[in-house]
N, C-alpha and C positions, 0 to 999 in steps of 0.2 A: 501496577508494574508486576510482571511475573518474575519468577526466580532467576531465570537466565538474564533478563534485563538488569535486575538488581546486582547480579554478579559482575556484569560488564561495567556497571557504574562504579562498583567497589574496586574492581581491577584498575580502572583508570585513575581513581583517587590514589591508590597505593603507588602506581607507577609514577604519577606526578610527584609524590613525596620522595620516592627513591631518587628521581632525577634531581630534585632540589637538594637532597643530602649529598649526592654525588658532586654537585656544584660546590657545596659547602666544603667537601673534602678537598677539592682542587684548590679552592681559595685559602684553605687552612694548611695547605701543603702536607696533607695526610695521604700517604701512598696507599692506593687501593690494594696493591699487591706487594707481598714480601716473599721473594722467591716465587713459589708456585701457589701461594694461598693468600687470602686477604689478611691484612695486618690487623692487630688487636684494636688499634685506634679506629680503623675503618669499620670493623665489626661492631664496636661500641656505638659508633655514629649511626649505623644502620638499624641497630636494635632488632626488633622482631618483624620489621617490614618484609624482608625476604621470605620468612616463614609464613606470614599472612598472605603474601602474593602466591606462594606455592599452593596454599590451601584453596584459595579462590580459583586458581587455574585448574587444580585437580577436579574441583566440582564442575567447572565449565567443560572440561574434557569429557567427563562422564555424561553430562546432559547433552552435549553435542553428539557423542557416540550413540546415545539412546534415541536421538531424533528419528522419528518414524511417523508416517502418515497412512491414510487409507490406500488400498490397492488400486482404486479407480475413482472416477468422479461419480457423484450421485446428484440428485436434484437438490440436495442440501447445500452444495458448495459451488453451484454454477449460476451465473447471473447474465442477463442481457442488459446492455446500456441503451437507453432510448427515452424519447419524450418529444413533445411538440416544439419544432424549430423550423423556421423558413430557410435556414442556412444549410450548406453542404448537400443540397438535393433532398432535404428532409421534408417532413410533413407537419402541418399544424393540427393534425387529427389528435384529439384529446386522448385517444386510446392507442396511440402509435406504439408505445412500449408493450402494451398488452398483446397487440397483434404479433409483434416480434417474439414475445415469450411463447405464444401459441405456435408460431411457425417452427421454432426450434424445439418445442416440447419441454421448455424450462418452467420452473415455478417462481424463480426469483427475478426481481427487476431492480436495476439501478435507474431510478426515475430522475431524469435530468431535464434541464432547460425550462420546465414549466413551473407554475406556482404551487404553493402549499395550501390551496383552498380546500375546504371540505369536499367540494365537487371532485377535484382531481385526486385527492387521497382516497375518496370513496371508490373511484374507478379502480384503484389498485388494492382495495381491501381484501380481495380474494387471492392475491399473490402470496406465495409462501413468505418471502422476506422482501422488504423494500428499503432501499437506501436513497435518500433524497438530496438533490442538488442544493448546495449552500454557496453563497457568494455570487458575485456578478459576472465572473469570467465565463464567457461562452453562453451566457444566459439569454433566453429569448426576451426581447424588449417588452417591458411591462410586467414580466413575471415576478420580479423581486420588488415588493412594495414597502419593505421595511429596511432598516439598516442591517448590516451583516450580522451583528451581534443579536439584535432583536429577532431577526429571522431564525437564528439558531435556537434562541429561547422559545420561540413560537413552535418550532418543529418538536422540541423536547416536550412541550405541553400537548401537542397533537398526537404524539406517540402513545400517550395514555389512552386516547380514544381509538387509535389505530395501532394495536400492539404488534402488527407485523412490521412496523418501521423499526429498523435496528440501528440506523445511523444516518449521518449526512456525509456528503462527499464534496470536497473542494477541488475543482478542476485546475490543472496546471499550477499546483500549489507552490512549488519551489520557484518556477519561472516568474511568477507574479509577486514574489516576495521582494519588495524593493520598488519596482515600477508601480504596483497598484496596492499592495498590502504590506503591512508591517508584521513583524513577529508578534508584537503586542496584540494586534487585532486578531491574528490567528489564534493566539492563546485565549483571548476573550471569547471567540467563537467556540473553541473547544470546551471551555468551562460552561458557557451558556447552553450548549447542546446537552449537557448533563444536568442542568439545573433542576428539571422536573423528573428526569429519568436518567439516573447515573449509569444505567446499563448501555446507553447508546454509545456508539463509537464514531469518531471522526476519521473518515477515510481521506487520505491525501494522495493526489495523483503525482507520481514521480516518474521521470523518464530515465532510461539507462544512461543517457549522455549527461545527466545531472549528478551522477554518483561520484564523479571525479571533478575536482577543480571548482565546484560551485560552493562558495563560502556559506550560502544559505542552507545547504543540505544538512549540515551538522547542527545548525542553530534551530532547525524545525523539528528535531527528533521528538521533543516533549509535546509538540502541538499535534502530533499524528498518533492515533491509536492503531490504525490499520493501513498499511501501505498498498497502493495500487501501482504496480510496476509495468510500464509500457516501453516497448522498443519502437521509437518514432521512425527511425531510418532502417528499412529492411536490410540494408547492407550490414547492419550490426547484429542481425539475428544469430550469426555464427558465434557471437560472443555471449550468448545467453548464459552459459555455464558460469563464466567469469562474473557476469553482471548480477546473477542471483547471489553469488557469494559476497560480492561487494555490498549488495543491499542488506544481506543478513548481518554484515559487520557494521554498516552505517546505522541500521535501525535494530540493534540487538534486542531480541525478545519480542519484536513487533510482528504480528501476523502479516503475511504478504499475499495479496491477491494478484495474480498475473493477468494483465490485460492483453487482448489479442485484437489487432486491427484487421477488419475484412478488406478495407481499402488502404492502399499505401499512400497516406497523406505526406509522409516525410521525404520520399525520394522520387518515385516515378509519377505520382499523382494519377495512378491507374488502379484498378482492382488488384489485390494481391493474387499471386499465382498459387495454385493448389499445393504444390510441394512446400512452399513457404508456410502455408497454413498447417499442413500436416506435420511439418517439422516442429512448429510451436506447440501444437496440441500434444504431440507425443512427448516433447520435452516437459510440458506442463504436468502430464501424468507422472513422469519420472520424479519431478520435483515434489509432487504431492505425496508419492510413495515414500520419499526420503524425508518428509516432514519439513521441507524447505518453503513450500507455499501451502496455504490453507484453502484457497478458492481461486476461481477464474471468472473473468467477465469478458464477454464478446461485444465489440462495438461494430454494429449495433442495429437498430431498427431501420434506419434510412438506407443502410448499405445492402439490404437484402435484394432490392430491385436493381441496384448498381452492380452487384457482384453475385449474380445468380449461381455460377459454378462453385464459387467459394462457399456460398450460403448452404448449398446442398452438401458439400464436403463437411462443414461444421455440424450440420444437422445429423448426418449419418454417423459421424464420430461419436457424438453424445448419445444418440439412440443406442449404439452398441455399448457405450459405457453404462447407461441406465439399465440395460438388460442383464448386466452382471449381478444385479441385486444389491 
């Protein structure tokens, strides 16, 4: 847990205690205010809590004001999402994600859908960074041969042989908490992923429409090391500024990767239009500069032939980003 995350946890603890003492004051008929200031009884009841809260908030303010990131994307913080799948117009080619990486000129791959065999991980050994699929959701039939927790432990062990593996990703993490997974299993997967290699991170897929009103969102904060934030419905792209801020508040101190869909699965079921893609990429660069996101992932390999105009737009954008040095 980084300092900002620690401060938000401490802030919430102090606030909860202040609210409890406010309730005690009401029950005890202690007037919080006497004329224009707090009564002695009320001040005695509160003790040093307000002072502690002010100190925590002051440190949060300074860290938030100092939040800053790189001026542009580099090959270090850009990923392509892909892997062998027969669904969504995909391909069962074992090197599907590698072909997409090469098309876009990226180094890093979010390798999804496939298995964690030596053969498949060796195919990705020359990638800069690799994040591997964990769990059964959206997984190609037969790819997962172990339990969810055992597979996370296995990936942790395999990362010692393939050191470019930096973590695992659980797709549709919040949406499947309840219907398919429990918080307990997610936490066990999180811990198993770090069993042989504590440096690995668990990436959790979160959608902007899950930031409000989904009771599971708050409960899964401790299970996720790195958030991947996607806008499922293109009609919500205009709310990106608000949704990034919501994500920062819901997952304080957690790095955020912004996901970009080439195909509009959530609304029109057609390729995304170029202006929508350009809007997202330019917003992503702004959030990167402001230190609000740390990286970006493009979905994905199977969409290149489905969305050729969009694919060229994305490739050109990052080509220009990479030329900036």
